[in-house]
C-alpha positions as a printed Julia matrix, in Angstrom:
692×3 Matrix{Float64}:
 -39.74  -14.03    6.95
 -40.39  -17.79    6.95
 -39.46  -20.67    4.72
 -41.87  -21.51    1.96
 -44.24  -24.25    3.05
 -42.99  -24.23    6.65
 -45.28  -23.04    9.44
 -43.97  -20.22   11.6
 -44.33  -19.45   15.28
 -44.65  -15.71   15.47
 -43.5   -15.18   19.06
 -45.59  -12.48   20.72
 -47.32  -11.35   17.53
 -51.16  -11.21   17.74
 -52.83  -14.44   16.65
 -54.86  -13.78   13.5
 -56.02  -17.35   12.8
 -55.51  -20.97   13.74
 -51.92  -21.76   14.7
 -50.54  -25.27   14.71
 -49.74  -26.5    18.21
 -46.24  -27.17   19.39
 -44.92  -30.61   18.6
 -43.84  -31.11   22.22
 -47.25  -32.54   23.17
 -46.98  -34.99   20.32
 -43.55  -36.06   21.55
 -44.89  -36.58   25.06
 -47.99  -38.4    23.78
 -50.11  -37.18   26.73
 -53.18  -39.35   27.14
 -56.46  -37.89   28.49
 -58.89  -40.07   30.49
 -62.06  -38.83   32.23
 -63.85  -40.97   34.87
 -67.25  -40.46   36.41
 -67.85  -40.57   40.14
 -68.13  -44.38   40.08
 -64.83  -44.79   38.29
 -66.18  -45.65   34.87
 -64.39  -44.27   31.77
 -66.45  -41.6    30.03
 -63.71  -40.09   27.81
 -60.8   -41.88   26.15
 -58.41  -39.92   23.92
 -56.51  -41.33   20.92
 -53.29  -40.95   22.92
 -54.86  -43.17   25.6
 -55.53  -45.78   22.93
 -51.81  -45.64   21.97
 -50.55  -45.64   25.57
 -52.79  -48.44   27.02
 -53.64  -50.4    23.88
 -57.45  -50.29   24.31
 -59.63  -48.67   21.71
 -62.3   -46.16   22.76
 -65.04  -48.71   22.14
 -63.24  -51.13   24.45
 -62.53  -48.63   27.18
 -65.62  -46.41   27.41
 -68.01  -47.46   30.18
 -65.44  -49.76   31.76
 -64.14  -49.4    35.29
 -60.74  -47.85   34.81
 -59.15  -49.69   37.71
 -60.05  -53.07   36.25
 -58.54  -52.57   32.8
 -55.68  -50.23   33.65
 -54.38  -51.17   37.11
 -52.59  -54.3    38.17
 -54.23  -56.22   41.06
 -51.25  -55.42   43.25
 -51.94  -51.67   43.1
 -55.75  -51.76   42.82
 -56.52  -50.82   46.46
 -54.01  -47.93   46.39
 -55.39  -46.51   43.16
 -58.99  -46.7    44.33
 -58.05  -44.78   47.49
 -56.18  -42.09   45.49
 -59.2   -41.75   43.16
 -61.57  -41.35   46.09
 -59.33  -38.72   47.74
 -59.22  -36.63   44.59
 -63.02  -36.69   44.19
 -63.71  -35.97   47.85
 -61.08  -33.29   48.57
 -60.7   -31.71   45.11
 -56.93  -31.76   45.55
 -55.02  -33.04   42.57
 -52.49  -35.82   42.69
 -49.35  -36.37   40.67
 -47.13  -39.37   40.59
 -46.06  -42.46   38.74
 -47.14  -46.06   39.01
 -47.17  -49.04   36.69
 -50.22  -49.66   34.52
 -51.33  -52.8    32.72
 -51.65  -52.63   28.94
 -54.07  -54.64   26.85
 -51.28  -56.95   25.67
 -50.53  -57.84   29.29
 -47.33  -55.82   29.52
 -46.65  -53.32   32.27
 -45.22  -49.82   31.83
 -44.47  -47.0    34.22
 -46.68  -43.96   33.57
 -46.6   -40.4    34.91
 -50.09  -39.29   36.05
 -51.66  -35.96   36.8
 -55.15  -36.34   38.37
 -57.64  -33.61   39.2
 -61.37  -33.22   39.97
 -63.78  -31.73   37.43
 -67.31  -30.35   37.94
 -69.89  -29.83   35.23
 -72.64  -27.21   35.22
 -75.0   -29.55   37.09
 -72.6   -30.22   39.91
 -71.6   -33.69   38.73
 -68.1   -34.75   39.73
 -65.56  -36.27   37.39
 -61.88  -37.19   37.57
 -59.44  -36.08   34.82
 -56.3   -38.07   34.39
 -53.4   -36.97   32.2
 -50.87  -39.7    31.57
 -47.57  -40.0    29.72
 -44.95  -42.68   29.44
 -42.44  -42.01   32.23
 -39.36  -42.91   30.15
 -40.38  -40.33   27.56
 -40.94  -37.7    30.24
 -37.62  -38.46   31.92
 -35.79  -38.29   28.58
 -37.25  -34.88   27.79
 -36.48  -33.67   31.3
 -32.85  -34.76   30.93
 -32.58  -33.1    27.55
 -34.08  -29.87   28.8
 -31.87  -29.86   31.9
 -28.79  -30.6    29.84
 -29.65  -27.9    27.31
 -30.37  -25.35   30.01
 -27.14  -26.11   31.87
 -25.06  -26.04   28.71
 -26.61  -22.8    27.54
 -26.17  -21.07   30.89
 -22.57  -22.25   31.5
 -21.21  -22.34   27.96
 -18.28  -19.98   27.2
 -19.82  -19.63   23.74
 -22.32  -16.84   23.31
 -25.74  -18.29   22.5
 -28.92  -16.5    21.55
 -32.33  -17.31   20.16
 -34.03  -14.93   17.72
 -37.64  -15.23   16.68
 -38.88  -15.16   13.1
 -38.74  -11.37   13.11
 -35.04  -11.7    14.02
 -35.53  -10.15   17.43
 -33.76  -11.53   20.48
 -35.88  -13.83   22.62
 -33.17  -15.03   24.98
 -29.39  -14.93   25.42
 -27.04  -16.78   27.71
 -24.58  -15.15   30.16
 -21.68  -15.6    27.75
 -23.54  -13.57   25.13
 -24.11  -10.85   27.72
 -20.37  -10.72   28.44
 -19.39  -10.71   24.77
 -21.86   -7.99   23.8
 -21.58   -5.99   26.98
 -25.39   -5.8    26.98
 -27.68   -7.35   29.59
 -30.15  -10.07   28.69
 -33.05   -7.71   29.4
 -31.66   -5.18   26.94
 -31.34   -7.86   24.27
 -34.9    -9.11   24.37
 -37.19   -7.66   21.73
 -34.38   -5.92   19.83
 -32.61   -6.82   16.58
 -28.89   -7.43   16.15
 -28.29   -4.0    14.53
 -30.09   -2.34   17.45
 -27.98   -4.14   20.05
 -24.62   -4.03   18.21
 -24.56   -1.1    15.79
 -20.73   -1.13   15.48
 -20.28   -4.54   13.87
 -20.53   -5.5    10.21
 -24.3    -5.5    10.31
 -24.96   -6.06    6.61
 -23.1    -9.37    6.6
 -24.73  -10.71    9.78
 -28.22   -9.49    8.91
 -28.08  -11.01    5.43
 -26.84  -14.27    6.91
 -29.68  -14.38    9.44
 -32.3   -13.84    6.75
 -30.72  -16.44    4.5
 -30.75  -19.1     7.24
 -34.34  -18.24    8.2
 -35.42  -18.45    4.55
 -33.54  -21.58    3.44
 -33.0   -23.56    6.6
 -29.39  -24.15    5.58
 -27.04  -23.44    8.5
 -24.11  -21.06    8.14
 -21.06  -21.99   10.18
 -18.1   -19.78   11.12
 -19.26  -16.56    9.49
 -16.47  -14.04   10.18
 -17.46  -10.69   11.67
 -15.29   -7.77   12.75
 -16.23   -4.74   14.8
 -16.64   -3.29   18.27
 -19.14   -3.97   21.04
 -20.13   -2.11   24.22
 -18.03   -4.64   26.12
 -14.85   -3.14   24.58
 -15.77   -0.07   22.55
 -12.15    1.04   21.94
 -10.77   -2.08   20.29
 -11.76   -4.1    17.24
 -12.8    -7.68   17.95
 -13.23  -10.63   15.66
 -16.03  -13.16   16.07
 -16.95  -16.46   14.51
 -20.73  -16.61   14.15
 -22.77  -19.73   13.4
 -26.48  -19.66   12.56
 -29.08  -22.45   12.61
 -32.81  -22.38   11.92
 -34.86  -23.9    14.74
 -38.03  -25.93   14.13
 -40.2   -27.93   16.46
 -41.14  -31.57   15.96
 -44.06  -30.55   13.79
 -41.81  -28.52   11.48
 -42.94  -25.13   12.74
 -40.17  -22.52   12.27
 -39.39  -21.05   15.67
 -36.58  -18.69   14.68
 -32.77  -18.72   14.45
 -30.22  -19.88   16.97
 -27.04  -17.84   17.0
 -23.72  -18.91   18.49
 -20.75  -16.57   18.68
 -17.14  -17.21   19.64
 -14.65  -14.42   20.25
 -11.65  -15.25   18.04
  -9.87  -11.93   18.5
  -6.67  -13.54   19.79
  -6.53  -15.99   16.9
  -7.36  -13.18   14.48
  -4.59  -10.99   15.84
  -2.18  -13.91   15.83
  -3.12  -14.5    12.21
  -2.53  -10.85   11.42
   0.84  -11.0    13.14
   1.76  -14.18   11.27
   0.72  -12.6     7.99
   2.64   -9.45    8.86
   5.7   -11.56    9.67
   5.35  -13.41    6.37
   5.05  -10.13    4.5
   8.07   -8.75    6.35
  10.13  -11.76    5.34
   8.87  -11.45    1.77
   9.73   -7.75    1.76
  13.24   -8.44    3.05
  13.71  -11.17    0.43
  12.41   -8.78   -2.21
  14.79   -6.1    -1.0
  17.74   -8.5    -1.2
  16.88   -9.23   -4.82
  16.0    -5.7    -5.94
  18.39   -3.41   -4.07
  21.92   -3.13   -5.37
  21.41   -4.55   -8.86
  24.0    -2.04  -10.09
  26.72    0.12   -8.59
  24.89    3.28   -9.56
  24.27    5.36   -6.43
  21.03    7.03   -7.54
  19.57    3.8    -8.89
  20.39    1.93   -5.67
  18.6     4.65   -3.69
  15.58    4.44   -6.02
  15.45    0.67   -5.55
  15.3     1.1    -1.77
  12.47    3.66   -2.06
  10.55    1.42   -4.46
  10.8    -1.55   -2.1
   9.51    0.53    0.83
   6.42    1.86   -1.05
   3.65    0.83   -0.61
   4.43   -2.22    1.52
   5.92   -0.25    4.41
   5.04    3.39    3.76
   3.04    5.61    1.43
   5.96    8.02    0.98
   9.65    7.1     1.15
  12.74    9.25    0.67
  16.39    8.21    0.65
  18.73   10.98    1.77
  22.52   11.05    2.2
  24.66   13.49    4.1
  26.4    15.75    1.6
  29.77   15.08    3.22
  29.27   11.36    2.71
  28.41   11.84   -0.97
  31.66   13.77   -1.36
  33.65   10.96    0.25
  34.2    12.56    3.66
  33.18   11.27    7.07
  30.62   13.36    8.86
  29.77   13.8    12.53
  27.19   16.32   13.71
  27.26   18.26   16.94
  24.06   18.96   18.93
  23.66   22.43   17.43
  24.78   21.67   13.87
  22.4    21.41   10.92
  22.48   18.4     8.62
  23.29   19.17    5.0
  21.45   16.45    3.12
  21.3    15.5    -0.52
  18.11   13.81   -1.7
  18.83   10.73   -3.79
  15.36    9.24   -4.31
  11.73    9.81   -3.39
   8.73    7.58   -3.99
   5.06    8.22   -3.2
   1.88    6.17   -3.61
  -1.06    8.49   -4.38
   0.35   11.34   -2.27
   0.98   14.21   -4.65
   1.16   16.86   -1.92
   3.63   14.8     0.1
   5.7    14.24   -3.03
   5.75   17.98   -3.69
   6.84   18.6    -0.1
   9.8    16.23   -0.44
  13.23   17.31   -1.66
  13.67   16.54   -5.34
  16.42   14.0    -6.14
  19.71   15.8    -6.51
  18.68   18.75   -4.31
  20.81   19.64   -1.3
  19.01   21.04    1.74
  20.16   22.15    5.16
  17.97   20.72    7.94
  18.19   22.52   11.28
  19.27   20.75   14.47
  15.63   20.57   15.63
  14.52   18.55   12.59
  13.73   14.88   13.13
  15.88   13.69   10.22
  18.8    15.64   11.71
  18.24   13.86   15.02
  18.2    10.53   13.2
  21.53   11.01   11.37
  23.16   12.7    14.4
  22.3     9.93   16.89
  22.28    6.99   14.47
  18.98    5.84   15.98
  15.44    5.58   14.56
  13.01    8.42   15.17
   9.35    7.39   15.43
   6.31    9.64   15.67
   3.5     7.09   15.7
   0.73    9.69   15.6
   1.74   12.95   13.97
   0.21   16.13   15.36
   0.17   19.51   13.64
   3.11   20.71   15.7
   5.17   17.7    14.56
   4.91   18.6    10.88
   7.26   21.54   11.33
   9.99   19.21   12.59
   9.45   16.78    9.72
   9.27   19.15    6.74
  12.1    21.22    5.28
  10.07   24.45    5.45
   6.76   25.85    6.7
   5.37   25.59    3.15
   6.33   21.94    2.99
   4.71   21.35    6.4
   1.42   22.69    5.01
   1.69   20.28    2.08
   2.34   17.35    4.42
  -0.71   18.28    6.47
  -2.8    18.49    3.31
  -1.51   15.07    2.22
  -2.75   13.57    5.49
   0.59   12.5     6.94
  -0.38   10.88   10.24
   2.64    8.73   11.08
   6.37    9.27   10.57
   9.49    7.12   10.83
  13.13    7.84   10.01
  15.82    5.16   10.28
  19.54    5.74    9.77
  21.5     4.26    6.89
  24.59    2.83    8.59
  27.37    0.96    6.8
  30.74   -0.06    8.23
  30.03    1.92   11.37
  29.35    5.19    9.52
  26.01    7.0     9.32
  25.46    7.68    5.62
  22.01    9.25    5.76
  18.42    8.27    6.48
  15.45    6.38    5.09
  12.51    8.75    5.64
   9.03    7.14    5.76
   5.52    8.61    6.01
   2.01    7.17    6.03
  -0.98    8.92    4.49
  -3.41    6.35    3.06
  -2.42    3.43    5.3
  -4.5     4.1     8.43
  -2.25    2.17   10.83
   0.49    4.11   12.64
   4.05    2.88   12.42
   4.7     0.27   15.11
   7.81   -1.16   16.74
   7.57   -4.05   14.28
   7.69   -1.51   11.45
  10.77    0.04   13.05
  12.51   -3.35   13.08
  11.56   -3.97    9.45
  12.68   -0.51    8.35
  16.0    -0.94   10.16
  16.55   -4.28    8.46
  15.83   -2.77    5.05
  18.05    0.22    5.81
  20.89   -1.99    7.02
  20.82   -4.12    3.88
  20.48   -1.14    1.58
  23.15    0.91    3.37
  25.86   -1.58    2.44
  24.79   -1.44   -1.2
  24.6     2.36   -1.08
  28.06    2.54    0.49
  29.46    0.25   -2.21
  27.83    2.43   -4.87
  29.17    5.56   -3.19
  32.77    4.32   -3.2
  32.34    3.0    -6.7
  31.01    6.38   -7.82
  33.92    8.18   -6.17
  36.47    5.82   -7.73
  34.8     6.09  -11.12
  34.69    9.87  -10.9
  38.39    9.88  -10.03
  39.27    7.64  -12.96
  37.1     9.68  -15.34
  38.62   12.91  -14.12
  42.09   11.52  -14.72
  41.07   10.11  -18.09
  39.49   13.33  -19.32
  42.41   15.41  -18.04
  44.75   13.33  -20.18
  42.68   13.6   -23.34
  43.37   16.52  -25.7
  41.31   19.58  -26.35
  41.95   20.19  -30.02
  40.74   22.8   -32.52
  38.06   21.71  -34.96
  40.26   22.67  -37.93
  44.01   22.14  -38.07
  46.09   22.49  -41.24
  44.19   20.8   -44.01
  41.83   18.79  -41.77
  38.46   19.33  -40.14
  38.42   17.14  -37.02
  35.77   15.87  -34.58
  36.18   13.39  -31.7
  34.32   11.61  -28.93
  35.28    9.72  -25.81
  32.67    7.38  -24.26
  33.73    6.09  -20.8
  33.01    2.53  -19.76
  30.14    1.7   -17.44
  32.27    0.5   -14.52
  35.22    1.89  -12.59
  37.45   -1.06  -13.4
  36.9    -0.51  -17.14
  37.76    3.21  -17.29
  41.04    4.58  -18.5
  42.55    2.7   -21.47
  41.42    4.41  -24.68
  42.88    7.65  -26.05
  43.27    9.79  -29.15
  45.25   12.85  -30.15
  45.36   15.52  -32.85
  48.82   17.11  -33.22
  49.43   20.08  -35.57
  52.84   19.8   -37.35
  54.91   22.13  -39.48
  54.03   22.58  -43.15
  50.26   22.37  -42.54
  50.62   18.71  -41.69
  48.58   17.05  -38.89
  49.34   13.89  -36.89
  46.38   11.72  -35.82
  46.71    9.02  -33.16
  44.28    6.54  -31.6
  45.29    3.96  -29.02
  44.06    1.48  -26.45
  46.07    0.45  -23.41
  45.31   -3.13  -22.42
  44.0    -3.33  -18.88
  41.78   -0.82  -17.14
  41.43    1.5   -14.21
  43.68    4.28  -13.01
  46.9     2.44  -13.9
  45.75    2.07  -17.51
  44.81    5.77  -17.6
  48.25    6.69  -16.27
  49.97    4.53  -18.92
  47.79    6.1   -21.57
  48.85    9.55  -20.38
  52.53    8.64  -20.67
  52.1     7.23  -24.18
  50.16   10.27  -25.29
  52.85   12.59  -23.94
  55.58   10.53  -25.64
  53.62   10.47  -28.91
  53.23   14.23  -28.9
  56.93   14.74  -28.21
  58.03   12.31  -30.92
  55.54   13.75  -33.43
  57.24   17.15  -33.15
  60.37   15.53  -34.6
  58.43   14.78  -37.81
  59.41   11.11  -37.68
  58.15    8.51  -40.11
  55.07    6.84  -38.56
  56.75    3.44  -38.42
  59.85    4.94  -36.8
  57.67    6.74  -34.23
  55.92    3.48  -33.29
  59.3     1.81  -32.76
  60.18    4.48  -30.2
  56.77    4.07  -28.52
  57.31    0.32  -28.43
  60.52    0.71  -26.43
  58.85    3.22  -24.11
  55.89    0.9   -23.53
  58.16   -2.05  -22.8
  59.54   -0.09  -19.86
  56.12    0.76  -18.37
  55.58   -2.21  -16.09
  55.09   -4.65  -18.97
  52.2    -2.64  -20.39
  50.78   -3.49  -23.81
  48.87   -1.1   -26.06
  47.58   -0.91  -29.59
  48.08    2.28  -31.57
  47.34    3.74  -34.98
  49.45    6.75  -36.02
  48.86    8.78  -39.2
  50.38   11.97  -40.66
  48.29   13.95  -43.13
  50.01   16.17  -45.71
  47.45   18.43  -47.46
  49.96   19.5   -50.06
  50.58   15.92  -51.21
  46.94   14.96  -50.46
  48.25   11.87  -48.74
  48.31   10.12  -45.35
  51.21    8.05  -44.12
  49.9     5.47  -41.62
  51.54    2.88  -39.34
  49.62    0.32  -37.25
  50.64   -1.37  -33.97
  48.03   -4.12  -33.57
  45.07   -1.74  -33.88
  41.82   -2.08  -35.86
  42.14   -0.65  -39.39
  40.79    2.87  -40.04
  37.93    3.48  -42.45
  38.24    5.83  -45.44
  35.29    7.55  -47.03
  36.1     8.82  -50.53
  33.87   11.15  -52.47
  31.7     9.17  -54.83
  33.0     5.78  -53.64
  31.88    3.27  -51.0
  33.49    3.39  -47.57
  36.37    0.98  -47.08
  38.69   -0.35  -44.41
  42.3     0.51  -45.27
  44.43   -2.51  -45.99
  47.38   -1.96  -43.65
  49.97   -4.27  -42.15
  48.52   -4.96  -38.73
  51.78   -5.04  -36.83
  52.12   -6.09  -33.21
  50.98   -4.17  -30.15
  53.32   -1.77  -28.42
  55.28   -3.39  -25.66
  55.85   -6.71  -27.43
  59.22   -5.49  -28.8
  61.64   -6.69  -31.46
  59.29   -6.58  -34.48
  59.53   -3.68  -36.98
  56.53   -1.61  -38.07
  55.63   -0.57  -41.63
  54.35    2.74  -43.03
  51.64    2.75  -45.68
  50.8     5.79  -47.82
  47.17    6.34  -48.87
  45.5     9.12  -50.83
  43.21   11.56  -49.07
  41.65   14.07  -51.45
  39.7    17.14  -50.28
  36.33   15.95  -49.01
  37.62   12.47  -48.16
  37.25   11.34  -44.56
  39.32    9.15  -42.27
  37.63    7.39  -39.31
  39.86    6.12  -36.48
  38.32    4.28  -33.51
  39.02    1.82  -30.7
  37.54   -1.66  -30.38
  34.83   -0.57  -27.9
  32.91    0.95  -30.81
  32.51   -2.25  -32.82
  33.22   -5.28  -30.64
  30.36   -7.13  -28.89
  30.08  -10.5   -27.17
  27.34  -11.76  -29.48
  28.43  -10.88  -33.03
  31.63  -11.64  -34.98
  33.98   -8.7   -35.45
  33.82   -8.94  -39.27
  30.05   -8.48  -39.2
  30.37   -5.46  -36.93
  32.97   -3.89  -39.23
  30.62   -4.43  -42.19
  27.9    -2.59  -40.24
  30.33    0.28  -39.66
  30.99    0.57  -43.39
  27.29    0.5   -44.22
  26.66    3.32  -41.76
  29.48    5.35  -43.29
  27.94    4.85  -46.72
  24.82    6.66  -45.57
  23.94   10.3   -46.15
  26.73   12.77  -45.61
  26.64   14.37  -42.15
  28.59   17.07  -40.35
  31.49   15.49  -38.46
  30.08   16.23  -35.0
  26.76   14.69  -36.0
  28.55   11.71  -37.55
  30.39   11.03  -34.28
  27.13   11.04  -32.3
  25.41    8.88  -34.91
  28.14    6.22  -34.82
  28.21    6.08  -31.01
  24.45    5.95  -30.76
  24.11    3.22  -33.37
  27.12    0.99  -32.76
  27.94    1.18  -29.06
  25.91   -1.51  -27.24
  24.72   -0.96  -23.62
  26.22   -4.29  -22.54
  29.6    -3.51  -24.12
  31.48   -2.37  -21.02
  34.5    -0.84  -22.74
  35.81    2.65  -23.46
  35.32    4.13  -26.9
  37.65    6.64  -28.54
  36.47    7.97  -31.9
  38.3    10.41  -34.19
  36.93   11.55  -37.57
  38.94   13.81  -39.95
  37.84   15.33  -43.26
  40.43   16.65  -45.74
  40.0    20.31  -46.6
  41.52   22.21  -49.55
  44.16   24.73  -48.5
  43.21   28.35  -48.88
């Protein structure tokens, strides 16, 4: 392929027509002069006209020595001319000649004897300006020396893109001798490199004449067939002085070290970015399962194709665990994440599952020793030590697991579990750098997981205490149908303050109580339990609600300066009335048949524990079918909306279609309780029933 309009030298292809000569002769400007046996000029070329200044008409027939040679050298030149004609031996050398304008220039000569078919003798002289010859000689010598000694691989390809010559550096880079290059194309010499890119580039340069510099190529050569190398290739179209396209010059520099350094720098940057990402994404909450999921999501796909976060069952339960050499590891899966590895995902333990891994399993070794376990290249026999079962090992093999890494999760000197990593799609095996990165991720995440674990244990303890102190009441008592809900807060420190109670009394009467101990945590739950116990004991005395609150006030004042709000009501189905007293609590809502829902207008009173201020009892009607809704502030209070607006929303919801009490409780919690409202909710709904 040649450039449009540009002549092409076809190397060793057969000549099928006239071919333009090389431009080198034009650069040299070789003059041709033929003399007869007497020394007269019988042929005078155009180059001779340019070199000596005489036209052909002026030179032909003249004695060459008279018009070309200075008097000083005339005798020597005549003798050299005679020797050439007599002996037939050529002569080469340089001597000054005289030009027509009188100037003198040093000229390189090549002289030889010629014979025609009649035996006549002639002398042929080829002459060129010596400075031009010396310049070309220097350039050729310099080029040859540079090409042969350059550390850069250099090659010349003809117009068919076949190697014509290569330098020693190219032989070393390719691992192919110069003889085995010549006559072959790049794909034939180096079949393992990115041929399409290089071949297209060669053809583009040959076609357009525009050089391509630093074309990146990656592959392997016979010089190092087991390792990938990176090369920077530059291509230039070569033309002679006449514009004939000779082919393409190719230079190649091995940049493998720079390429690997770049890869390492990029890997380091990505590691730092991954660690920064982990710091931002792991531990956003104190939820144990979510923290584990965040770790798995950070690890996939940047570090692994499959990641699992597992904790020792003893650790989850709040106990320290140490494994002996022959003990299995009982592990609870918290999270698993896979990127396009369905079989590997199926082989993993599902979150929440508890599995016993034998002492020969790699994850057991990891949590027992507290050290990473790396299998850079997984063999079939390794799968049995990675998987939980033979069936799971088959799935891992089908998924293409070829590299495995487990790093321990260690926090405060205790091994909590392991981060289990596998590669399926990523072709690179886990390296020591990956081990360091995984350990860094595991170390950061382990602290967050440990915090979540202790938080979960503390929250479970508080919830257990809270629920143990709340009543289990019948759905119907006396003349009331009752339903209730308790919604714990979202954090350990906010559990424990809200409570309710339903207390059957004599004469078909029922006492209802809802309260909220200020403060939170286990101490608030304990105070709530004391108040509930005291309320139940006082209710059995059938005290007036206001009188009962006065007793609770004195009890609360003695409980480490605790303060609580409380609403206490006694329903009498025979009188169809409720007597209610309020100690700083939100007013209850009443739903009357055929009327809009309303908040009962009660004296608010002061919270329990303030002391010294009497409480008042208010009597309200409660006909069969009417409902009373008692609740704590966690149901209606938010940080964004005024309390009055929230209470109006409550009334509008209660004005909606009539629902069963259990359904009404769920509807109110679902609609009113906001996710960002981190407070307990106690809800008690009672509907008056006619006595049988």
